[in-house]
C-alpha distance (Angstrom), angle and dihedral (degrees) to the residues before:
residue distance angle dihedral
M1 . . .
I2 3.78 . .
P3 3.83 113.1 .
R4 3.82 109.7 -99.4
R5 3.79 94.9 -116.6
Q6 3.83 89.7 58.3
Q7 3.81 98.0 44.0
F8 3.79 95.5 93.1
G9 3.74 108.6 83.6
L10 3.77 138.9 106.7
S11 3.80 117.1 -8.9
I12 3.80 123.1 -121.0
A13 3.81 88.4 -107.2
Q14 3.81 90.9 54.0
Q15 3.82 93.2 46.5
S16 3.81 90.2 47.6
F17 3.81 92.5 49.6
L18 3.81 92.1 47.9
L19 3.81 93.0 48.7
Q20 3.81 93.5 48.6
N21 3.80 93.3 46.8
S22 3.81 96.7 42.7
I23 3.80 98.1 42.1
P24 3.82 110.4 37.9
Q25 3.82 94.2 -169.1
A26 3.83 92.4 53.7
I27 3.78 117.6 116.4
V28 3.78 106.9 -156.0
N29 3.79 124.9 -167.9
A30 3.80 109.2 -170.3
K31 3.78 125.2 -172.6
P32 3.79 130.2 169.3
G33 3.80 107.0 -62.4
R34 3.81 97.8 -1.8
L35 3.77 146.1 52.2
E36 3.75 139.9 -167.3
C37 3.77 122.7 -155.0
R38 3.81 125.2 -167.0
I39 3.77 119.5 -163.1
D40 3.78 132.5 175.2
A41 3.79 97.1 -136.2
R42 3.80 129.4 -165.8
P43 3.83 114.2 -179.5
T44 3.83 93.3 -161.8
M45 3.79 135.4 12.0
I46 3.83 90.7 -103.8
S47 3.81 95.6 44.9
R48 3.76 127.2 107.4
I49 3.80 116.8 -108.1
Y50 3.79 116.7 -99.3
Q51 3.79 123.8 -163.2
L52 3.78 103.7 -132.8
R53 3.79 122.0 -165.4
I54 3.80 119.7 -164.6
S55 3.81 115.2 -170.5
Y56 3.77 122.5 -172.5
E57 3.77 130.9 -179.1
L58 3.79 121.2 -176.1
G59 3.80 110.6 -100.9
K60 3.80 93.7 21.8
H61 3.79 136.8 83.7
P62 3.81 118.0 -94.8
V63 3.79 115.1 -102.1
S64 3.81 119.2 -143.2
V65 3.80 118.4 -164.5
I66 3.79 134.2 177.1
A67 3.81 101.8 -133.9
S68 3.81 94.1 -178.0
P69 2.88 148.8 53.7
N70 3.79 97.5 33.0
L71 3.80 101.0 -113.7
G72 3.80 90.4 -154.1
E73 3.80 89.0 63.9
I74 3.80 91.1 54.4
T75 3.80 95.6 56.1
D76 3.79 139.1 12.6
E77 3.82 90.9 -151.3
K78 3.80 123.8 98.0
I79 3.80 104.3 -94.2
P80 3.82 112.4 -128.7
H81 3.79 125.3 -128.7
L82 3.77 102.3 23.2
W83 3.80 123.7 135.9
H84 3.80 90.8 -156.1
V85 3.79 136.7 3.0
D86 3.80 100.9 -148.9
P87 2.97 97.7 74.5
Y88 3.82 103.2 13.4
E89 3.81 99.8 -112.7
L90 3.79 112.6 -173.7
C91 3.79 121.7 -130.3
L92 3.79 101.6 -137.6
Y93 3.79 102.3 158.0
Y94 3.78 141.0 -1.6
H95 3.81 107.5 -97.4
K96 3.80 95.1 -154.8
N97 3.82 90.5 59.6
R98 3.82 89.9 56.0
E99 3.78 93.1 -131.2
W100 3.79 89.1 157.2
N101 3.79 129.2 40.8
P102 3.84 135.1 173.8
K103 3.81 92.1 -100.4
M104 3.81 88.8 68.0
H105 3.79 123.8 90.2
L106 3.80 113.4 -112.3
S107 3.81 86.7 -147.6
R108 3.82 92.6 57.5
T109 3.81 98.1 39.6
I110 3.79 119.3 18.6
F111 3.82 96.9 35.8
P112 3.84 95.6 48.6
W113 3.80 89.4 43.0
C114 3.83 88.5 54.3
M115 3.79 90.5 51.0
E116 3.80 90.3 49.6
W117 3.83 90.5 48.5
L118 3.82 90.1 51.6
F119 3.80 91.2 49.0
H120 3.81 91.2 52.2
F121 3.81 90.2 44.4
E122 3.80 90.9 56.2
C123 3.81 91.2 47.0
W124 3.82 89.0 49.3
L125 3.81 90.1 52.4
G126 3.80 88.8 58.0
T127 3.79 100.4 39.2
G128 3.81 106.9 23.3
H129 3.81 88.1 -130.4
W130 3.83 123.5 108.2
D131 3.82 110.4 -140.3
G132 3.81 95.6 171.8
G133 3.79 96.6 97.1
G134 3.77 120.4 -137.0
T135 3.74 136.1 126.3
T136 3.79 134.6 -67.2
H137 3.81 115.8 -90.6
C-alpha cells in the first residue's frame, strides 16, 4: 500500500491520457480507480518483442508483468529481480524507499523502468551477470 499522505496524485484518467500520448503503441483500458496498459515492448532494435502489462490501482503500487514470451522458456536459470514468477512481475524499485509515488507519471517512470529491466535481462541472458542494480530478494 502507498502511505496515506502520498495517495493523492494523478487520477486514472490523467495516467491513462499520459500513457496513450507518450507511448503510441500502448493499449490502455481505464476503469474507475484502476487501469491496465498493454504494450509490445522492445528494449533495443535487435531485441525480441515482449508483451508488457502495467496494472495500476489507486492507492496501490503499479504492477508490471511480462505476459509473453514466457521468460521461463527462455532460460532455465533463476531470473534476477522479479517480485513473483507466476506471472513474471518485474522488480523495478524498492517500495519501502518510496522511489515511486502516485504523483509520478507511469509513462515517465514505470514504463522506462520496464524497458531498462528488459535491457538488463537480455544482457544477463548473454553474460550471466545482472548489471541492473537493485537489492537482494
